[in-house]
C-alpha positions in Angstrom: 5.0 16.8 -26.7 7.8 15.3 -24.7 9.9 17.6 -22.5 12.8 17.1 -20.1 11.8 16.3 -16.5 11.3 19.1 -14.0 14.4 20.8 -12.6 15.5 18.6 -9.7 15.7 15.5 -11.9 18.2 16.8 -14.5 19.0 20.4 -13.7 18.3 21.7 -17.2 15.5 24.1 -16.3 15.9 26.6 -13.5 12.9 27.3 -11.1 12.1 30.5 -13.0 11.6 28.5 -16.2 14.7 29.6 -18.0 17.0 27.1 -19.7 20.4 26.6 -18.1 23.5 26.9 -20.3 24.0 23.9 -22.4 20.3 22.8 -22.2 18.7 21.3 -25.4 17.1 23.6 -27.9 13.7 22.2 -26.9 14.1 23.3 -23.3 15.1 26.8 -24.5 12.0 27.1 -26.7 9.8 25.8 -24.0 11.1 28.6 -21.7 9.7 31.2 -24.0 6.1 30.1 -23.1 4.6 31.1 -19.8 6.0 28.7 -17.2 4.2 27.5 -14.1 5.4 28.7 -10.7 8.0 26.2 -9.4 7.7 24.9 -5.9 10.2 22.5 -4.3 8.2 19.6 -2.8 11.4 17.7 -1.9 12.2 14.0 -2.6 12.3 12.1 0.7 14.7 9.2 0.8 11.8 6.7 1.1 10.6 7.7 -2.4 14.0 8.4 -4.1 14.5 5.7 -6.8 17.9 7.0 -8.0 19.6 4.3 -6.0 17.7 1.5 -7.8 20.2 -1.2 -8.9 20.9 -0.8 -12.6 22.5 -4.2 -13.4 21.7 -7.8 -13.2 18.2 -9.2 -12.5 17.0 -6.0 -11.0 17.8 -3.8 -14.0 14.9 -2.2 -15.7 14.2 -2.9 -19.3 13.0 0.6 -19.9 14.5 4.0 -19.8 13.7 6.3 -16.9 10.2 7.8 -17.1 10.1 11.5 -18.0 7.3 13.8 -17.1 5.4 15.4 -20.1 4.2 18.9 -20.2 0.5 19.7 -20.8 -0.6 21.3 -24.0 -1.6 24.4 -22.0 -0.5 25.7 -18.6 -3.5 25.4 -16.4 -5.5 28.6 -15.5 -6.4 29.5 -12.0 -8.2 26.5 -10.5 -11.7 26.1 -9.3 -10.3 25.4 -5.9 -8.5 28.8 -5.7 -11.1 31.0 -7.6 -14.3 28.9 -7.4 -15.6 30.8 -10.4 -13.4 30.5 -13.6 -14.0 28.2 -16.5 -11.1 26.2 -17.9 -10.1 26.5 -21.6 -11.0 23.7 -23.9 -8.1 21.2 -24.4 -7.4 18.9 -27.2 -7.0 15.8 -25.1 -10.1 13.5 -24.9 -10.5 11.9 -21.5 -10.7 8.1 -21.6 -12.7 5.9 -19.3 -12.0 5.6 -15.6 -9.6 2.8 -14.6 -11.3 -0.6 -14.1 -10.1 -4.0 -13.0 -9.5 -6.7 -15.7 -11.6 -9.7 -16.6 -8.9 -11.9 -15.1 -9.5 -10.3 -11.7 -13.2 -11.1 -11.8 -12.5 -14.6 -13.0 -10.0 -15.2 -10.2 -12.5 -13.9 -7.7 -15.1 -16.3 -8.9 -12.8 -19.3 -8.9 -11.5 -18.5 -5.4 -15.1 -17.9 -4.2 -16.0 -21.4 -5.5 -12.9 -22.7 -3.7 -14.0 -21.2 -0.4 -17.4 -22.9 -0.8 -15.6 -26.2 -1.3 -13.3 -25.7 1.7 -16.2 -24.7 4.0 -18.1 -27.7 2.7 -15.2 -30.0 3.7 -15.0 -28.4 7.2 -18.7 -29.0 7.6 -18.4 -32.7 6.5 -15.5 -33.1 8.9 -17.6 -31.6 11.7 -20.4 -34.1 11.0 -18.1 -37.1 10.8 -15.9 -36.3 13.9 -18.3 -34.5 16.2 -21.2 -35.8 18.1 -22.7 -32.3 18.4 -25.7 -31.1 16.4 -24.6 -30.0 12.9 -26.3 -26.7 13.5 -23.4 -25.9 15.9 -21.1 -25.6 12.8 -23.1 -22.6 11.8 -22.4 -21.0 15.2 -18.7 -21.6 14.8 -18.7 -20.1 11.3 -20.6 -17.1 12.6 -18.2 -16.5 15.4 -15.2 -16.7 13.0 -17.0 -14.3 10.6 -17.3 -11.7 13.4 -13.5 -11.4 13.7 -13.1 -11.3 9.9 -15.6 -8.4 9.7 -13.7 -6.5 12.4 -10.4 -6.9 10.5 -12.0 -5.9 7.2 -13.5 -2.7 8.8 -10.1 -1.7 10.2 -8.5 -2.2 6.8 -11.2 -0.3 4.9 -10.5 2.6 7.2 -6.8 2.3 6.5 -7.6 2.2 2.7 -9.4 5.5 2.6 -6.5 7.6 1.2 -6.1 5.8 -2.1 -8.7 3.0 -2.1 -8.0 -0.4 -3.7 -10.6 -1.9 -6.0 -13.1 -4.1 -4.0 -12.6 -7.2 -6.2 -8.9 -7.2 -5.3 -9.6 -6.9 -1.6 -12.1 -9.8 -2.0 -9.4 -11.9 -3.7 -7.0 -11.3 -0.8 -9.6 -12.5 1.7 -10.6 -15.5 -0.5 -7.0 -16.5 -1.0 -6.3 -16.6 2.7 -9.6 -18.4 3.5 -9.6 -20.9 0.7 -6.1 -21.6 -0.8 -3.8 -20.7 2.0 -5.9 -22.4 4.7 -6.5 -25.6 2.7 -2.8 -25.9 1.6 -1.6 -25.2 5.1 -4.0 -27.8 6.6 -2.7 -30.5 4.3 1.0 -29.7 4.7 0.8 -29.3 8.5 -1.1 -32.5 8.8 1.5 -34.3 6.6 4.4 -32.9 8.7 2.7 -34.1 12.0 2.1 -37.6 10.6 5.7 -37.8 9.3 7.1 -36.6 12.6 5.1 -39.2 14.5 6.0 -42.0 12.1 9.7 -41.2 12.5 9.8 -40.5 16.3 6.6 -42.0 17.8 6.6 -39.0 20.1 3.3 -37.0 20.6 5.2 -34.4 22.5 7.6 -33.8 19.6 4.6 -33.6 17.2 2.9 -31.0 19.4 6.1 -28.9 19.3 7.2 -29.2 15.7 3.7 -28.8 14.3 2.8 -25.4 15.9 6.3 -23.9 16.4 8.1 -25.0 13.3 5.7 -26.3 10.6 2.9 -23.8 11.1 4.9 -20.6 10.8 6.9 -21.8 7.8 4.0 -23.4 5.9 1.2 -20.9 6.7 3.2 -17.7 6.2 4.5 -19.0 2.9 1.1 -20.1 1.6 -0.4 -16.7 2.7 2.6 -14.8 1.2 2.1 -16.5 -2.2 -1.2 -14.6 -2.4 0.7 -11.4 -2.1 2.9 -12.5 -5.0 -0.2 -13.4 -7.0 -1.5 -9.9 -6.5 1.8 -8.1 -7.0 3.0 -10.0 -10.1 -0.3 -10.8 -11.9 -3.5 -9.2 -10.7 -2.9 -6.0 -8.7 0.5 -4.5 -9.8 -1.5 -1.6 -11.1 -2.6 -0.8 -7.6 0.2 -2.5 -5.4 2.5 0.5 -5.1 3.8 0.8 -1.6 4.0 -0.5 2.0 0.4 0.6 2.9 -0.9 -1.4 -0.1 1.1 -4.4 1.1 -0.2 -4.1 4.6 -3.8 -3.9 3.3 -3.6 -6.9 1.1 -1.5 -8.9 3.7 -3.9 -8.2 6.5 -6.9 -9.3 4.5 -5.1 -12.5 3.4 -4.3 -13.1 7.1 -7.8 -12.3 8.2 -9.3 -14.7 5.6 -6.9 -17.4 6.8 -7.9 -16.9 10.4 -11.6 -17.1 9.4 -11.2 -20.7 8.2 -8.7 -21.7 10.9 -11.0 -20.4 13.6 -13.9 -22.5 12.4 -11.7 -25.6 12.8 -10.5 -24.5 16.3 -14.0 -23.6 17.5 -15.4 -27.0 16.3 -12.6 -28.7 18.2 -13.4 -26.6 21.3 -17.0 -27.6 21.0 -16.1 -31.2 21.0 -13.7 -30.9 23.9 -15.6 -28.4 26.2 -19.0 -27.9 24.7 -20.5 -24.3 24.5 -18.1 -23.0 27.2 -15.1 -24.3 25.2 -16.3 -22.4 22.2 -16.7 -19.2 24.1 -13.3 -19.5 25.7 -11.6 -20.1 22.3 -13.6 -17.2 20.8 -12.3 -14.8 23.5 -8.8 -16.1 23.1 -8.5 -16.3 19.4 -11.3 -14.0 18.1 -10.9 -11.2 20.5 -7.6 -11.1 22.4 -5.6 -12.4 19.4 -7.9 -11.1 16.6 -5.1 -9.4 14.6 -2.5 -12.2 14.9 -2.5 -13.6 11.3 -3.3 -10.2 9.9 -0.1 -8.8 11.5 2.1 -11.7 10.4 1.2 -11.5 6.7 1.0 -7.7 6.6 4.6 -7.6 7.8 5.5 -9.4 4.6 3.3 -7.1 2.6 4.9 -4.0 4.1 8.4 -5.1 3.3 7.5 -6.1 -0.3 5.6 -2.9 -0.8 8.4 -0.7 0.4 10.9 -2.5 -1.9 8.6 -2.3 -4.9 8.0 1.4 -4.4 11.7 2.3 -4.1 13.5 -0.3 -6.3 10.8 -1.7 -8.6 8.9 -4.9 -9.3 11.9 -7.1 -9.9 13.4 -6.4 -6.5 10.0 -6.9 -4.9 9.9 -10.4 -6.3 13.5 -11.2 -5.2 12.9 -9.9 -1.6 9.8 -12.1 -1.1 11.6 -14.9 0.8 13.4 -12.6 3.2 10.2 -10.6 3.7 8.5 -13.7 5.1 10.9 -14.0 8.0 9.5 -11.3 10.3 6.0 -12.8 10.1 7.4 -16.3 10.6 9.3 -15.3 13.7 6.3 -13.5 15.2 4.0 -16.5 14.4 6.5 -19.0 15.8 7.1 -17.1 19.0 3.3 -16.8 19.6 2.8 -20.5 19.1 5.9 -21.4 21.2 4.7 -19.5 24.2 1.1 -20.7 23.7 2.4 -24.3 23.6 4.3 -23.9 26.8 1.1 -23.0 28.6 1.1 -21.8 32.2 -1.1 -20.2 34.8 -3.1 -17.0 34.8 0.0 -14.7 35.2 1.6 -16.4 32.2 -1.6 -15.9 30.2 -1.8 -12.3 31.2 1.7 -11.7 30.0 1.1 -13.6 26.7 -2.0 -11.7 25.8 -0.6 -8.4 27.1 2.3 -8.8 24.7 -0.2 -9.5 21.9 -2.2 -6.4 22.8 1.0 -4.3 22.7 1.9 -5.8 19.3 -1.6 -5.0 18.0 -1.3 -1.4 19.3 2.0 -1.0 17.5 0.5 -2.4 14.3 -2.5 0.1 14.5 0.0 2.9 15.0 2.0 1.7 12.1 -1.1 1.9 9.9 -1.6 5.5 10.8 2.1 6.2 10.0 1.8 4.6 6.7 -1.4 6.5 5.8 0.5 9.7 6.6 3.4 8.5 4.5 1.0 7.8 1.6 -0.4 11.3 1.8 3.1 12.8 1.8 4.0 10.7 -1.3 0.8 12.0 -3.0 1.9 15.6 -2.3 5.4 15.1 -3.6 4.5 13.3 -6.8 1.5 15.6 -7.6 4.0 18.4 -7.0 6.0 17.1 -10.0 2.9 17.6 -12.2 2.1 21.0 -10.7 5.6 22.2 -11.5 5.0 21.4 -15.2 1.5 23.0 -15.2 -0.9 20.1 -15.0 -2.2 21.3 -11.7 -1.9 24.5 -9.6 -0.1 24.3 -6.3 -3.3 25.2 -4.5 -4.9 22.1 -6.0 -1.9 20.0 -4.7 -2.6 21.3 -1.2 -6.2 20.4 -1.6 -5.7 16.9 -3.1 -2.8 15.8 -0.8 -4.0 16.7 2.7 -6.9 15.4 4.7 -8.0 19.0 5.6 -7.8 20.1 1.9 -9.9 17.1 0.8 -12.6 17.8 3.4 -12.8 21.4 2.5 -12.7 20.6 -1.2 -15.6 18.1 -0.9 -17.5 20.6 1.3 -17.1 23.3 -1.4 -18.0 20.9 -4.2 -21.2 19.9 -2.4 -22.3 23.5 -2.4 -22.1 23.7 -6.2 -23.5 20.2 -6.8 -20.2 18.7 -7.8 -19.3 16.5 -4.9 -19.1 13.2 -6.9 -16.8 15.0 -9.4 -14.5 16.2 -6.5 -14.4 12.7 -5.0 -13.4 11.3 -8.3 -10.8 14.1 -8.8 -9.3 13.3 -5.4 -9.3 9.5 -5.9 -7.8 9.6 -9.4 -5.2 12.2 -8.4 -3.9 9.9 -5.6 -3.8 7.0 -8.2 -1.8 9.2 -10.5 0.7 10.0 -7.8 1.2 6.2 -7.2 1.6 5.6 -10.9 4.2 8.3 -11.1 6.2 6.7 -8.3 6.0 3.3 -10.1 7.3 4.9 -13.3 10.3 6.2 -11.4 11.0 2.9 -9.8 10.3 0.5 -12.8 11.1 2.8 -15.7 8.9 4.0 -18.6 7.1 0.7 -19.2 4.9 1.5 -22.2 1.7 0.1 -20.6 2.3 2.1 -17.4 3.0 5.3 -19.5 -0.3 4.7 -21.1 -2.0 4.5 -17.7 -0.4 7.7 -16.7 -1.6 9.4 -19.9 -5.1 8.1 -19.2 -5.0 9.5 -15.7 -3.7 12.8 -16.9 -6.6 13.0 -19.3 -9.0 12.1 -16.5 -7.4 14.8 -14.4 -8.0 17.4 -17.1 -11.6 16.2 -17.5 -12.3 16.3 -13.8 -10.9 19.8 -13.6 -13.0 21.0 -16.5 -16.2 19.6 -14.9 -15.4 21.3 -11.6 -14.9 24.6 -13.3 -18.0 24.3 -15.3 -20.0 23.7 -12.1 -18.2 26.6 -10.4 -19.1 29.0 -13.3 
């Protein structure tokens, strides 16, 4: 049964549930039924989609998404009473959200692509290096260490509303296979063209790292974000934290393949010592470099998508590449200039400061994601899908910990974890509906998640009884 949105969106229903003068008849009849307690959760500017452009290429094809009321106002929750049973509802919960066959197919193709790329690097090592081929395995292992560290950081950042593992794997594979291979070909072509036109090795060593590399590499990595946003992961790509997560993994995958090439070159020039020096410089002191550059693009695209919709996210892609390109170009410029120990300390000290800022930004975005969850779940609580006590439990770290602790005592911890995860997913979908409009497919996802919410609630209450 469709109902007008909750009070702050259209002003037809007052917080006490009564219809304002001039409200439609449906709103007056709804006010006769018991109304849930209204709580103002606010609408921070970062989530306010009312300023979304309404004309031109950014116009939505769909009308604004309205919240629907549940068939029954929810009784006191298991979280607040820990004893009651929920009434039977007419909705039948559908299956949990899963990734599509296209996602798995893409992962397999990119995995095969990575095998090909690594095979080519191995063949190149055999042809160009006089070292034992077993040393290539050492360079790959050292490069893998850095990738594992980046992946662990991102998995910690992804705890609030986890992304599906296949999509995370696709991000890494795109960076390691497609972006690295394309960048190698184009950068090599630019260097050869520059030398053929100028005959200057000095100019090649400047244009390659400072001009070509930032432009080519950030674009090739960024295209992976577009692939995820527009085709594979729009269902889950709903904000700046999601953009950071995917961007950092793409950058980490790219660095993995690039580091293998650099370590192999260091082995040829300086032996084992050369490899160790490069590992410390690239795999330790500058471990987050490519992750930071590409995540900058992801953050900007994610913020625009959350506030102004998918169309604007696509249009802002080129401008969103600029910060990553500038950071990448500046690092390569100073690294190219070289210098003594004081210069190196300043260079890597600046990189350490940038990495610290990036890690702090991750924590800020996690907090921002939790706030969004609370605001959007508050929309549903004000219509009776949840109680406000459940919103506090689902949308705070402390509430989640206490909820899982209580659920473990009644043998329902897996149910509580599913309830928490799918509620965060529901909040993200609600924000997407506000930004993109009531796309029929997304409305169907929302309905499925609401059915899942009711099912999870029923299971918790049955365990509590």
